[in-house]
N, CA, C and O atoms as a GROMACS GRO file, in nm:
protein
  624
    1UNK      N    1   3.043   4.368  -4.082
    1UNK     CA    2   3.111   4.391  -4.209
    1UNK      C    3   3.182   4.263  -4.255
    1UNK      O    4   3.176   4.225  -4.372
    2UNK      N    5   3.250   4.198  -4.160
    2UNK     CA    6   3.321   4.076  -4.194
    2UNK      C    7   3.223   3.968  -4.237
    2UNK      O    8   3.252   3.892  -4.330
    3UNK      N    9   3.111   3.960  -4.172
    3UNK     CA   10   3.007   3.862  -4.207
    3UNK      C   11   2.958   3.888  -4.350
    3UNK      O   12   2.936   3.792  -4.425
    4UNK      N   13   2.940   4.014  -4.388
    4UNK     CA   14   2.897   4.049  -4.523
    4UNK      C   15   3.000   4.003  -4.626
    4UNK      O   16   2.962   3.951  -4.731
    5UNK      N   17   3.129   4.021  -4.597
    5UNK     CA   18   3.236   3.979  -4.689
    5UNK      C   19   3.234   3.828  -4.708
    5UNK      O   20   3.253   3.781  -4.820
    6UNK      N   21   3.213   3.753  -4.602
    6UNK     CA   22   3.209   3.607  -4.611
    6UNK      C   23   3.089   3.563  -4.694
    6UNK      O   24   3.101   3.476  -4.780
    7UNK      N   25   2.973   3.622  -4.667
    7UNK     CA   26   2.852   3.588  -4.743
    7UNK      C   27   2.869   3.624  -4.890
    7UNK      O   28   2.830   3.547  -4.978
    8UNK      N   29   2.927   3.740  -4.917
    8UNK     CA   30   2.949   3.785  -5.054
    8UNK      C   31   3.044   3.690  -5.128
    8UNK      O   32   3.019   3.653  -5.243
    9UNK      N   33   3.153   3.649  -5.062
    9UNK     CA   34   3.249   3.557  -5.122
    9UNK      C   35   3.183   3.422  -5.148
    9UNK      O   36   3.201   3.365  -5.256
   10UNK      N   37   3.107   3.371  -5.053
   10UNK     CA   38   3.039   3.243  -5.070
   10UNK      C   39   2.939   3.250  -5.185
   10UNK      O   40   2.930   3.156  -5.265
   11UNK      N   41   2.866   3.359  -5.195
   11UNK     CA   42   2.768   3.375  -5.304
   11UNK      C   43   2.839   3.376  -5.439
   11UNK      O   44   2.789   3.318  -5.535
   12UNK      N   45   2.953   3.443  -5.446
   12UNK     CA   46   3.030   3.447  -5.571
   12UNK      C   47   3.077   3.308  -5.609
   12UNK      O   48   3.068   3.270  -5.726
   13UNK      N   49   3.127   3.232  -5.514
   13UNK     CA   50   3.174   3.097  -5.541
   13UNK      C   51   3.060   3.007  -5.588
   13UNK      O   52   3.076   2.930  -5.683
   14UNK      N   53   2.947   3.015  -5.523
   14UNK     CA   54   2.832   2.933  -5.561
   14UNK      C   55   2.783   2.972  -5.699
   14UNK      O   56   2.751   2.884  -5.779
   15UNK      N   57   2.776   3.101  -5.728
   15UNK     CA   58   2.730   3.148  -5.859
   15UNK      C   59   2.825   3.104  -5.969
   15UNK      O   60   2.781   3.066  -6.077
   16UNK      N   61   2.956   3.108  -5.943
   16UNK     CA   62   3.052   3.071  -6.047
   16UNK      C   63   3.048   2.922  -6.077
   16UNK      O   64   3.084   2.881  -6.187
   17UNK      N   65   3.006   2.840  -5.981
   17UNK     CA   66   2.996   2.697  -6.005
   17UNK      C   67   2.889   2.666  -6.108
   17UNK      O   68   2.900   2.566  -6.180
   18UNK      N   69   2.788   2.748  -6.117
   18UNK     CA   70   2.681   2.725  -6.211
   18UNK      C   71   2.709   2.779  -6.351
   18UNK      O   72   2.633   2.749  -6.444
   19UNK      N   73   2.814   2.856  -6.368
   19UNK     CA   74   2.846   2.914  -6.498
   19UNK      C   75   2.898   2.807  -6.591
   19UNK      O   76   2.967   2.714  -6.550
   20UNK      N   77   2.864   2.821  -6.717
   20UNK     CA   78   2.907   2.724  -6.816
   20UNK      C   79   3.056   2.738  -6.845
   20UNK      O   80   3.113   2.847  -6.838
   21UNK      N   81   3.117   2.627  -6.877
   21UNK     CA   82   3.256   2.623  -6.919
   21UNK      C   83   3.270   2.697  -7.051
   21UNK      O   84   3.184   2.683  -7.139
   22UNK      N   85   3.376   2.776  -7.068
   22UNK     CA   86   3.401   2.846  -7.194
   22UNK      C   87   3.530   2.796  -7.256
   22UNK      O   88   3.611   2.732  -7.190
   23UNK      N   89   3.549   2.826  -7.383
   23UNK     CA   90   3.674   2.787  -7.450
   23UNK      C   91   3.794   2.852  -7.383
   23UNK      O   92   3.902   2.792  -7.380
   24UNK      N   93   3.778   2.971  -7.330
   24UNK     CA   94   3.888   3.038  -7.260
   24UNK      C   95   3.932   2.959  -7.137
   24UNK      O   96   4.049   2.963  -7.098
   25UNK      N   97   3.839   2.887  -7.075
   25UNK     CA   98   3.872   2.804  -6.959
   25UNK      C   99   3.961   2.686  -6.995
   25UNK      O  100   4.023   2.626  -6.907
   26UNK      N  101   3.968   2.652  -7.122
   26UNK     CA  102   4.042   2.533  -7.166
   26UNK      C  103   4.192   2.556  -7.179
   26UNK      O  104   4.268   2.461  -7.190
   27UNK      N  105   4.234   2.681  -7.179
   27UNK     CA  106   4.377   2.711  -7.185
   27UNK      C  107   4.442   2.654  -7.060
   27UNK      O  108   4.404   2.691  -6.948
   28UNK      N  109   4.539   2.565  -7.077
   28UNK     CA  110   4.598   2.504  -6.959
   28UNK      C  111   4.736   2.448  -6.986
   28UNK      O  112   4.774   2.421  -7.100
   29UNK      N  113   4.808   2.432  -6.879
   29UNK     CA  114   4.937   2.366  -6.882
   29UNK      C  115   4.911   2.221  -6.848
   29UNK      O  116   4.860   2.190  -6.741
   30UNK      N  117   4.948   2.131  -6.940
   30UNK     CA  118   4.921   1.990  -6.918
   30UNK      C  119   5.040   1.916  -6.859
   30UNK      O  120   5.024   1.808  -6.802
   31UNK      N  121   5.158   1.971  -6.873
   31UNK     CA  122   5.279   1.916  -6.812
   31UNK      C  123   5.342   2.031  -6.735
   31UNK      O  124   5.360   2.139  -6.792
   32UNK      N  125   5.376   2.012  -6.610
   32UNK     CA  126   5.424   2.124  -6.527
   32UNK      C  127   5.525   2.214  -6.599
   32UNK      O  128   5.639   2.174  -6.623
   33UNK      N  129   5.482   2.332  -6.631
   33UNK     CA  130   5.559   2.443  -6.688
   33UNK      C  131   5.616   2.422  -6.827
   33UNK      O  132   5.681   2.513  -6.879
   34UNK      N  133   5.596   2.307  -6.891
   34UNK     CA  134   5.658   2.291  -7.022
   34UNK      C  135   5.572   2.224  -7.128
   34UNK      O  136   5.626   2.174  -7.227
   35UNK      N  137   5.443   2.222  -7.112
   35UNK     CA  138   5.355   2.169  -7.216
   35UNK      C  139   5.212   2.210  -7.188
   35UNK      O  140   5.173   2.227  -7.072
   36UNK      N  141   5.134   2.226  -7.293
   36UNK     CA  142   4.997   2.266  -7.269
   36UNK      C  143   4.912   2.275  -7.393
   36UNK      O  144   4.953   2.235  -7.502
   37UNK      N  145   4.793   2.331  -7.374
   37UNK     CA  146   4.695   2.351  -7.480
   37UNK      C  147   4.647   2.496  -7.474
   37UNK      O  148   4.612   2.546  -7.367
   38UNK      N  149   4.646   2.563  -7.590
   38UNK     CA  150   4.601   2.702  -7.597
   38UNK      C  151   4.522   2.724  -7.726
   38UNK      O  152   4.516   2.636  -7.812
   39UNK      N  153   4.461   2.840  -7.735
   39UNK     CA  154   4.389   2.885  -7.855
   39UNK      C  155   4.280   2.788  -7.900
   39UNK      O  156   4.274   2.750  -8.017
   40UNK      N  157   4.195   2.748  -7.808
   40UNK     CA  158   4.083   2.660  -7.840
   40UNK      C  159   3.982   2.736  -7.925
   40UNK      O  160   3.947   2.850  -7.895
   41UNK      N  161   3.935   2.672  -8.032
   41UNK     CA  162   3.846   2.737  -8.128
   41UNK      C  163   3.729   2.645  -8.160
   41UNK      O  164   3.746   2.524  -8.177
   42UNK      N  165   3.611   2.701  -8.168
   42UNK     CA  166   3.492   2.631  -8.215
   42UNK      C  167   3.488   2.649  -8.366
   42UNK      O  168   3.471   2.760  -8.415
   43UNK      N  169   3.502   2.540  -8.440
   43UNK     CA  170   3.500   2.546  -8.586
   43UNK      C  171   3.360   2.531  -8.643
   43UNK      O  172   3.342   2.536  -8.765
   44UNK      N  173   3.262   2.512  -8.556
   44UNK     CA  174   3.124   2.496  -8.602
   44UNK      C  175   3.090   2.351  -8.631
   44UNK      O  176   3.179   2.267  -8.648
   45UNK      N  177   2.963   2.323  -8.637
   45UNK     CA  178   2.912   2.191  -8.673
   45UNK      C  179   2.972   2.079  -8.588
   45UNK      O  180   2.994   1.969  -8.638
   46UNK      N  181   2.999   2.107  -8.460
   46UNK     CA  182   3.047   2.004  -8.369
   46UNK      C  183   3.195   1.975  -8.374
   46UNK      O  184   3.239   1.872  -8.324
   47UNK      N  185   3.272   2.064  -8.435
   47UNK     CA  186   3.417   2.042  -8.447
   47UNK      C  187   3.491   2.154  -8.374
   47UNK      O  188   3.454   2.271  -8.383
   48UNK      N  189   3.597   2.117  -8.303
   48UNK     CA  190   3.681   2.212  -8.231
   48UNK      C  191   3.828   2.183  -8.263
   48UNK      O  192   3.862   2.077  -8.316
   49UNK      N  193   3.914   2.280  -8.229
   49UNK     CA  194   4.058   2.256  -8.244
   49UNK      C  195   4.132   2.342  -8.143
   49UNK      O  196   4.078   2.438  -8.089
   50UNK      N  197   4.259   2.305  -8.118
   50UNK     CA  198   4.346   2.382  -8.031
   50UNK      C  199   4.491   2.355  -8.066
   50UNK      O  200   4.523   2.260  -8.137
   51UNK      N  201   4.577   2.440  -8.014
   51UNK     CA  202   4.721   2.430  -8.034
   51UNK      C  203   4.782   2.359  -7.914
   51UNK      O  204   4.755   2.396  -7.800
   52UNK      N  205   4.864   2.259  -7.940
   52UNK     CA  206   4.940   2.189  -7.836
   52UNK      C  207   5.082   2.244  -7.840
   52UNK      O  208   5.137   2.264  -7.949
   53UNK      N  209   5.142   2.270  -7.725
   53UNK     CA  210   5.279   2.322  -7.724
   53UNK      C  211   5.365   2.245  -7.624
   53UNK      O  212   5.315   2.186  -7.528
   54UNK      N  213   5.494   2.246  -7.649
   54UNK     CA  214   5.592   2.182  -7.563
   54UNK      C  215   5.718   2.266  -7.564
   54UNK      O  216   5.758   2.315  -7.670
   55UNK      N  217   5.780   2.286  -7.448
   55UNK     CA  218   5.902   2.365  -7.442
   55UNK      C  219   5.987   2.323  -7.323
   55UNK      O  220   5.975   2.377  -7.214
   56UNK      N  221   6.072   2.226  -7.346
   56UNK     CA  222   6.170   2.186  -7.246
   56UNK      C  223   6.282   2.116  -7.320
   56UNK      O  224   6.261   2.008  -7.377
   57UNK      N  225   6.399   2.174  -7.320
   57UNK     CA  226   6.515   2.122  -7.391
   57UNK      C  227   6.486   2.105  -7.540
   57UNK      O  228   6.559   2.034  -7.609
   58UNK      N  229   6.384   2.168  -7.588
   58UNK     CA  230   6.339   2.164  -7.726
   58UNK      C  231   6.198   2.220  -7.729
   58UNK      O  232   6.134   2.235  -7.625
   59UNK      N  233   6.152   2.252  -7.848
   59UNK     CA  234   6.018   2.308  -7.859
   59UNK      C  235   5.940   2.233  -7.967
   59UNK      O  236   5.997   2.184  -8.064
   60UNK      N  237   5.810   2.227  -7.948
   60UNK     CA  238   5.723   2.165  -8.048
   60UNK      C  239   5.588   2.235  -8.044
   60UNK      O  240   5.544   2.286  -7.940
   61UNK      N  241   5.524   2.235  -8.160
   61UNK     CA  242   5.393   2.298  -8.172
   61UNK      C  243   5.308   2.209  -8.263
   61UNK      O  244   5.350   2.173  -8.373
   62UNK      N  245   5.190   2.174  -8.216
   62UNK     CA  246   5.102   2.088  -8.295
   62UNK      C  247   4.958   2.135  -8.284
   62UNK      O  248   4.928   2.230  -8.212
   63UNK      N  249   4.872   2.067  -8.355
   63UNK     CA  250   4.731   2.102  -8.356
   63UNK      C  251   4.651   1.974  -8.333
   63UNK      O  252   4.690   1.865  -8.374
   64UNK      N  253   4.538   1.991  -8.265
   64UNK     CA  254   4.443   1.881  -8.246
   64UNK      C  255   4.306   1.929  -8.291
   64UNK      O  256   4.260   2.035  -8.249
   65UNK      N  257   4.242   1.851  -8.378
   65UNK     CA  258   4.105   1.876  -8.422
   65UNK      C  259   4.020   1.761  -8.370
   65UNK      O  260   4.063   1.645  -8.373
   66UNK      N  261   3.900   1.792  -8.323
   66UNK     CA  262   3.812   1.688  -8.267
   66UNK      C  263   3.669   1.706  -8.317
   66UNK      O  264   3.615   1.817  -8.317
   67UNK      N  265   3.610   1.596  -8.360
   67UNK     CA  266   3.466   1.588  -8.386
   67UNK      C  267   3.403   1.549  -8.253
   67UNK      O  268   3.421   1.436  -8.207
   68UNK      N  269   3.332   1.641  -8.191
   68UNK     CA  270   3.284   1.620  -8.054
   68UNK      C  271   3.189   1.502  -8.040
   68UNK      O  272   3.197   1.428  -7.941
   69UNK      N  273   3.100   1.481  -8.133
   69UNK     CA  274   3.002   1.373  -8.120
   69UNK      C  275   3.066   1.235  -8.125
   69UNK      O  276   3.037   1.149  -8.042
   70UNK      N  277   3.154   1.214  -8.222
   70UNK     CA  278   3.216   1.081  -8.240
   70UNK      C  279   3.342   1.062  -8.157
   70UNK      O  280   3.380   0.949  -8.128
   71UNK      N  281   3.407   1.171  -8.120
   71UNK     CA  282   3.536   1.162  -8.052
   71UNK      C  283   3.651   1.142  -8.149
   71UNK      O  284   3.766   1.128  -8.107
   72UNK      N  285   3.622   1.142  -8.279
   72UNK     CA  286   3.728   1.128  -8.378
   72UNK      C  287   3.820   1.249  -8.368
   72UNK      O  288   3.774   1.363  -8.357
   73UNK      N  289   3.951   1.223  -8.370
   73UNK     CA  290   4.049   1.331  -8.355
   73UNK      C  291   4.159   1.318  -8.459
   73UNK      O  292   4.192   1.209  -8.504
   74UNK      N  293   4.214   1.432  -8.496
   74UNK     CA  294   4.329   1.440  -8.585
   74UNK      C  295   4.433   1.524  -8.514
   74UNK      O  296   4.408   1.640  -8.480
   75UNK      N  297   4.551   1.466  -8.493
   75UNK     CA  298   4.661   1.538  -8.427
   75UNK      C  299   4.780   1.540  -8.522
   75UNK      O  300   4.805   1.445  -8.595
   76UNK      N  301   4.852   1.650  -8.519
   76UNK     CA  302   4.974   1.658  -8.601
   76UNK      C  303   5.066   1.765  -8.545
   76UNK      O  304   5.024   1.855  -8.473
   77UNK      N  305   5.192   1.753  -8.581
   77UNK     CA  306   5.293   1.849  -8.539
   77UNK      C  307   5.324   1.942  -8.654
   77UNK      O  308   5.347   1.897  -8.766
   78UNK      N  309   5.326   2.074  -8.624
   78UNK     CA  310   5.353   2.176  -8.727
   78UNK      C  311   5.495   2.230  -8.720
   78UNK      O  312   5.547   2.281  -8.820
   79UNK      N  313   5.557   2.220  -8.603
   79UNK     CA  314   5.692   2.275  -8.586
   79UNK      C  315   5.761   2.205  -8.472
   79UNK      O  316   5.697   2.160  -8.376
   80UNK      N  317   5.894   2.194  -8.483
   80UNK     CA  318   5.974   2.143  -8.372
   80UNK      C  319   6.119   2.183  -8.391
   80UNK      O  320   6.167   2.204  -8.502
   81UNK      N  321   6.186   2.192  -8.278
   81UNK     CA  322   6.328   2.224  -8.278
   81UNK      C  323   6.391   2.157  -8.157
   81UNK      O  324   6.337   2.165  -8.047
   82UNK      N  325   6.504   2.092  -8.178
   82UNK     CA  326   6.576   2.023  -8.070
   82UNK      C  327   6.493   1.913  -8.004
   82UNK      O  328   6.503   1.892  -7.883
   83UNK      N  329   6.413   1.843  -8.082
   83UNK     CA  330   6.331   1.735  -8.028
   83UNK      C  331   6.390   1.602  -8.075
   83UNK      O  332   6.333   1.533  -8.159
   84UNK      N  333   6.502   1.568  -8.019
   84UNK     CA  334   6.569   1.445  -8.058
   84UNK      C  335   6.656   1.466  -8.181
   84UNK      O  336   6.709   1.575  -8.203
   85UNK      N  337   6.671   1.362  -8.258
   85UNK     CA  338   6.763   1.364  -8.373
   85UNK      C  339   6.699   1.414  -8.502
   85UNK      O  340   6.768   1.424  -8.604
   86UNK      N  341   6.571   1.445  -8.500
   86UNK     CA  342   6.507   1.491  -8.622
   86UNK      C  343   6.546   1.635  -8.651
   86UNK      O  344   6.573   1.714  -8.560
   87UNK      N  345   6.549   1.668  -8.779
   87UNK     CA  346   6.582   1.804  -8.820
   87UNK      C  347   6.471   1.900  -8.778
   87UNK      O  348   6.353   1.866  -8.779
   88UNK      N  349   6.512   2.020  -8.741
   88UNK     CA  350   6.415   2.124  -8.703
   88UNK      C  351   6.330   2.161  -8.824
   88UNK      O  352   6.377   2.156  -8.938
   89UNK      N  353   6.207   2.199  -8.799
   89UNK     CA  354   6.121   2.247  -8.906
   89UNK      C  355   6.011   2.335  -8.848
   89UNK      O  356   5.978   2.325  -8.730
   90UNK      N  357   5.958   2.422  -8.931
   90UNK     CA  358   5.842   2.503  -8.892
   90UNK      C  359   5.757   2.524  -9.017
   90UNK      O  360   5.789   2.606  -9.103
   91UNK      N  361   5.649   2.450  -9.023
   91UNK     CA  362   5.556   2.460  -9.136
   91UNK      C  363   5.419   2.504  -9.086
   91UNK      O  364   5.316   2.466  -9.141
   92UNK      N  365   5.420   2.585  -8.982
   92UNK     CA  366   5.296   2.632  -8.921
   92UNK      C  367   5.206   2.702  -9.022
   92UNK      O  368   5.088   2.672  -9.032
   93UNK      N  369   5.262   2.795  -9.097
   93UNK     CA  370   5.182   2.870  -9.195
   93UNK      C  371   5.120   2.778  -9.300
   93UNK      O  372   5.004   2.794  -9.337
   94UNK      N  373   5.198   2.682  -9.348
   94UNK     CA  374   5.147   2.589  -9.449
   94UNK      C  375   5.035   2.502  -9.391
   94UNK      O  376   4.934   2.478  -9.458
   95UNK      N  377   5.053   2.454  -9.269
   95UNK     CA  378   4.950   2.370  -9.206
   95UNK      C  379   4.822   2.450  -9.182
   95UNK      O  380   4.712   2.400  -9.205
   96UNK      N  381   4.837   2.573  -9.135
   96UNK     CA  382   4.720   2.657  -9.112
   96UNK      C  383   4.647   2.689  -9.242
   96UNK      O  384   4.525   2.702  -9.244
   97UNK      N  385   4.722   2.701  -9.351
   97UNK     CA  386   4.661   2.724  -9.482
   97UNK      C  387   4.575   2.603  -9.524
   97UNK      O  388   4.466   2.620  -9.578
   98UNK      N  389   4.625   2.482  -9.498
   98UNK     CA  390   4.548   2.362  -9.527
   98UNK      C  391   4.419   2.361  -9.445
   98UNK      O  392   4.312   2.333  -9.498
   99UNK      N  393   4.430   2.391  -9.316
   99UNK     CA  394   4.311   2.392  -9.230
   99UNK      C  395   4.211   2.498  -9.275
   99UNK      O  396   4.091   2.472  -9.277
  100UNK      N  397   4.259   2.614  -9.310
  100UNK     CA  398   4.170   2.722  -9.356
  100UNK      C  399   4.098   2.683  -9.484
  100UNK      O  400   3.979   2.710  -9.500
  101UNK      N  401   4.169   2.620  -9.575
  101UNK     CA  402   4.108   2.577  -9.701
  101UNK      C  403   3.995   2.477  -9.674
  101UNK      O  404   3.887   2.486  -9.733
  102UNK      N  405   4.021   2.382  -9.586
  102UNK     CA  406   3.918   2.283  -9.553
  102UNK      C  407   3.802   2.346  -9.475
  102UNK      O  408   3.686   2.311  -9.497
  103UNK      N  409   3.833   2.438  -9.387
  103UNK     CA  410   3.730   2.502  -9.306
  103UNK      C  411   3.639   2.591  -9.391
  103UNK      O  412   3.521   2.606  -9.360
  104UNK      N  413   3.692   2.648  -9.498
  104UNK     CA  414   3.613   2.740  -9.581
  104UNK      C  415   3.522   2.668  -9.678
  104UNK      O  416   3.433   2.729  -9.738
  105UNK      N  417   3.541   2.537  -9.695
  105UNK     CA  418   3.456   2.460  -9.785
  105UNK      C  419   3.346   2.388  -9.710
  105UNK      O  420   3.327   2.410  -9.590
  106UNK      N  421   3.275   2.304  -9.780
  106UNK     CA  422   3.166   2.227  -9.719
  106UNK      C  423   3.224   2.123  -9.624
  106UNK      O  424   3.321   2.054  -9.658
  107UNK      N  425   3.165   2.112  -9.506
  107UNK     CA  426   3.214   2.018  -9.405
  107UNK      C  427   3.212   1.873  -9.455
  107UNK      O  428   3.294   1.792  -9.412
  108UNK      N  429   3.121   1.841  -9.544
  108UNK     CA  430   3.113   1.704  -9.598
  108UNK      C  431   3.243   1.663  -9.666
  108UNK      O  432   3.276   1.545  -9.671
  109UNK      N  433   3.316   1.761  -9.717
  109UNK     CA  434   3.442   1.732  -9.786
  109UNK      C  435   3.564   1.752  -9.696
  109UNK      O  436   3.675   1.712  -9.731
  110UNK      N  437   3.544   1.814  -9.582
  110UNK     CA  438   3.655   1.843  -9.490
  110UNK      C  439   3.670   1.730  -9.389
  110UNK      O  440   3.667   1.753  -9.268
  111UNK      N  441   3.688   1.609  -9.439
  111UNK     CA  442   3.703   1.493  -9.351
  111UNK      C  443   3.846   1.490  -9.297
  111UNK      O  444   3.937   1.547  -9.356
  112UNK      N  445   3.862   1.423  -9.185
  112UNK     CA  446   3.996   1.411  -9.128
  112UNK      C  447   4.088   1.332  -9.221
  112UNK      O  448   4.208   1.358  -9.225
  113UNK      N  449   4.032   1.239  -9.295
  113UNK     CA  450   4.112   1.163  -9.391
  113UNK      C  451   4.170   1.257  -9.498
  113UNK      O  452   4.288   1.247  -9.532
  114UNK      N  453   4.088   1.346  -9.550
  114UNK     CA  454   4.135   1.440  -9.653
  114UNK      C  455   4.231   1.543  -9.596
  114UNK      O  456   4.330   1.578  -9.660
  115UNK      N  457   4.201   1.593  -9.476
  115UNK     CA  458   4.292   1.690  -9.414
  115UNK      C  459   4.428   1.624  -9.390
  115UNK      O  460   4.531   1.684  -9.420
  116UNK      N  461   4.428   1.503  -9.337
  116UNK     CA  462   4.553   1.430  -9.312
  116UNK      C  463   4.631   1.410  -9.441
  116UNK      O  464   4.754   1.424  -9.443
  117UNK      N  465   4.562   1.376  -9.549
  117UNK     CA  466   4.629   1.356  -9.678
  117UNK      C  467   4.693   1.486  -9.725
  117UNK      O  468   4.804   1.485  -9.778
  118UNK      N  469   4.624   1.599  -9.707
  118UNK     CA  470   4.680   1.727  -9.749
  118UNK      C  471   4.797   1.771  -9.661
  118UNK      O  472   4.881   1.850  -9.704
  119UNK      N  473   4.802   1.721  -9.540
  119UNK     CA  474   4.912   1.755  -9.448
  119UNK      C  475   5.031   1.661  -9.459
  119UNK      O  476   5.134   1.685  -9.397
  120UNK      N  477   5.018   1.555  -9.538
  120UNK     CA  478   5.118   1.449  -9.542
  120UNK      C  479   5.261   1.498  -9.560
  120UNK      O  480   5.351   1.449  -9.492
  121UNK      N  481   5.286   1.592  -9.649
  121UNK     CA  482   5.422   1.639  -9.674
  121UNK      C  483   5.449   1.774  -9.608
  121UNK      O  484   5.549   1.839  -9.637
  122UNK      N  485   5.360   1.814  -9.519
  122UNK     CA  486   5.375   1.941  -9.447
  122UNK      C  487   5.401   1.916  -9.299
  122UNK      O  488   5.497   1.969  -9.243
  123UNK      N  489   5.316   1.836  -9.237
  123UNK     CA  490   5.323   1.813  -9.092
  123UNK      C  491   5.395   1.682  -9.062
  123UNK      O  492   5.424   1.603  -9.152
  124UNK      N  493   5.423   1.661  -8.934
  124UNK     CA  494   5.483   1.536  -8.887
  124UNK      C  495   5.389   1.472  -8.785
  124UNK      O  496   5.300   1.537  -8.730
  125UNK      N  497   5.411   1.346  -8.762
  125UNK     CA  498   5.340   1.272  -8.657
  125UNK      C  499   5.188   1.287  -8.670
  125UNK      O  500   5.119   1.310  -8.571
  126UNK      N  501   5.138   1.274  -8.792
  126UNK     CA  502   4.994   1.284  -8.816
  126UNK      C  503   4.928   1.158  -8.761
  126UNK      O  504   4.968   1.046  -8.794
  127UNK      N  505   4.830   1.178  -8.677
  127UNK     CA  506   4.766   1.065  -8.610
  127UNK      C  507   4.615   1.085  -8.607
  127UNK      O  508   4.566   1.191  -8.570
  128UNK      N  509   4.543   0.982  -8.646
  128UNK     CA  510   4.398   0.982  -8.635
  128UNK      C  511   4.362   0.883  -8.525
  128UNK      O  512   4.411   0.770  -8.523
  129UNK      N  513   4.276   0.926  -8.433
  129UNK     CA  514   4.237   0.840  -8.324
  129UNK      C  515   4.095   0.871  -8.280
  129UNK      O  516   4.036   0.971  -8.322
  130UNK      N  517   4.040   0.785  -8.197
  130UNK     CA  518   3.907   0.808  -8.142
  130UNK      C  519   3.919   0.822  -7.992
  130UNK      O  520   3.967   0.732  -7.923
  131UNK      N  521   3.875   0.936  -7.941
  131UNK     CA  522   3.883   0.965  -7.798
  131UNK      C  523   3.763   0.907  -7.725
  131UNK      O  524   3.651   0.911  -7.775
  132UNK      N  525   3.787   0.854  -7.606
  132UNK     CA  526   3.677   0.802  -7.524
  132UNK      C  527   3.644   0.898  -7.410
  132UNK      O  528   3.545   0.878  -7.339
  133UNK      N  529   3.727   1.001  -7.393
  133UNK     CA  530   3.702   1.106  -7.293
  133UNK      C  531   3.663   1.234  -7.364
  133UNK      O  532   3.721   1.268  -7.467
  134UNK      N  533   3.566   1.304  -7.310
  134UNK     CA  534   3.527   1.434  -7.364
  134UNK      C  535   3.643   1.533  -7.344
  134UNK      O  536   3.706   1.533  -7.238
  135UNK      N  537   3.670   1.615  -7.443
  135UNK     CA  538   3.775   1.717  -7.430
  135UNK      C  539   3.716   1.844  -7.369
  135UNK      O  540   3.594   1.863  -7.369
  136UNK      N  541   3.802   1.929  -7.318
  136UNK     CA  542   3.757   2.055  -7.262
  136UNK      C  543   3.684   2.139  -7.366
  136UNK      O  544   3.577   2.194  -7.339
  137UNK      N  545   3.741   2.149  -7.486
  137UNK     CA  546   3.679   2.231  -7.591
  137UNK      C  547   3.541   2.178  -7.629
  137UNK      O  548   3.450   2.257  -7.654
  138UNK      N  549   3.525   2.048  -7.634
  138UNK     CA  550   3.394   1.991  -7.665
  138UNK      C  551   3.297   2.016  -7.551
  138UNK      O  552   3.179   2.045  -7.574
  139UNK      N  553   3.344   2.005  -7.427
  139UNK     CA  554   3.258   2.031  -7.311
  139UNK      C  555   3.212   2.176  -7.312
  139UNK      O  556   3.098   2.205  -7.274
  140UNK      N  557   3.299   2.267  -7.355
  140UNK     CA  558   3.264   2.409  -7.357
  140UNK      C  559   3.172   2.443  -7.474
  140UNK      O  560   3.073   2.515  -7.457
  141UNK      N  561   3.202   2.393  -7.592
  141UNK     CA  562   3.128   2.433  -7.712
  141UNK      C  563   3.010   2.343  -7.746
  141UNK      O  564   2.909   2.389  -7.800
  142UNK      N  565   3.021   2.214  -7.714
  142UNK     CA  566   2.917   2.118  -7.754
  142UNK      C  567   2.890   2.015  -7.643
  142UNK      O  568   2.907   1.895  -7.666
  143UNK      N  569   2.850   2.059  -7.527
  143UNK     CA  570   2.829   1.964  -7.417
  143UNK      C  571   2.722   1.859  -7.447
  143UNK      O  572   2.727   1.749  -7.392
  144UNK      N  573   2.627   1.890  -7.531
  144UNK     CA  574   2.521   1.794  -7.563
  144UNK      C  575   2.571   1.680  -7.652
  144UNK      O  576   2.500   1.582  -7.672
  145UNK      N  577   2.694   1.693  -7.705
  145UNK     CA  578   2.749   1.590  -7.793
  145UNK      C  579   2.839   1.490  -7.719
  145UNK      O  580   2.909   1.412  -7.784
  146UNK      N  581   2.837   1.492  -7.587
  146UNK     CA  582   2.924   1.404  -7.508
  146UNK      C  583   2.898   1.257  -7.538
  146UNK      O  584   2.992   1.179  -7.551
  147UNK      N  585   2.773   1.219  -7.548
  147UNK     CA  586   2.740   1.079  -7.572
  147UNK      C  587   2.791   0.991  -7.459
  147UNK      O  588   2.772   1.023  -7.342
  148UNK      N  589   2.855   0.879  -7.494
  148UNK     CA  590   2.905   0.783  -7.396
  148UNK      C  591   3.046   0.815  -7.346
  148UNK      O  592   3.102   0.741  -7.265
  149UNK      N  593   3.105   0.924  -7.394
  149UNK     CA  594   3.241   0.958  -7.352
  149UNK      C  595   3.242   1.001  -7.206
  149UNK      O  596   3.144   1.054  -7.155
  150UNK      N  597   3.355   0.977  -7.139
  150UNK     CA  598   3.371   1.021  -7.000
  150UNK      C  599   3.366   1.172  -6.996
  150UNK      O  600   3.436   1.238  -7.072
  151UNK      N  601   3.284   1.227  -6.908
  151UNK     CA  602   3.265   1.371  -6.898
  151UNK      C  603   3.394   1.443  -6.859
  151UNK      O  604   3.466   1.398  -6.770
  152UNK      N  605   3.421   1.553  -6.926
  152UNK     CA  606   3.537   1.636  -6.893
  152UNK      C  607   3.514   1.707  -6.760
  152UNK      O  608   3.405   1.759  -6.735
  153UNK      N  609   3.614   1.708  -6.674
  153UNK     CA  610   3.610   1.778  -6.548
  153UNK      C  611   3.727   1.876  -6.543
  153UNK      O  612   3.842   1.835  -6.553
  154UNK      N  613   3.699   2.004  -6.529
  154UNK     CA  614   3.803   2.105  -6.519
  154UNK      C  615   3.870   2.093  -6.384
  154UNK      O  616   3.805   2.110  -6.280
  155UNK      N  617   3.999   2.064  -6.384
  155UNK     CA  618   4.073   2.051  -6.258
  155UNK      C  619   4.086   2.189  -6.195
  155UNK      O  620   4.116   2.286  -6.264
  156UNK      N  621   4.065   2.197  -6.072
  156UNK     CA  622   4.068   2.327  -6.006
  156UNK      C  623   4.172   2.332  -5.907
  156UNK      O  624   4.189   2.435  -5.841
   0.00000   0.00000   0.00000
């Protein structure tokens, strides 16, 4: 009986190693107990996004959008409180409205440059950058778009 349990457990572990990464697997704490990434979403056409959060002696909430093939990313903060000397704000609903408007139109017009311009007086710390490492969400939704980026590895 014990031998059967060991074989069954080993088979489960081996089988799970072959399973594809999912967006649900990307939910993680990136800083011990006070920062992380949640709500990973496939926006279609090679684009993903997720919510970044922080909560230690202050709170912050931001969003990251990534074009998986190019690694182009747009990051911005939608809300914060007690994060240094800046005034508290929460414009989450307004920022999400901007994203929804861009997502509902043609992708050709939903460039990060245009999204950033529409967020200019809504969000803080708007940053456009190019990632050289594959993100978890891209690995889950668009693994074929990795290109030359360093492959994402889910820490276990």
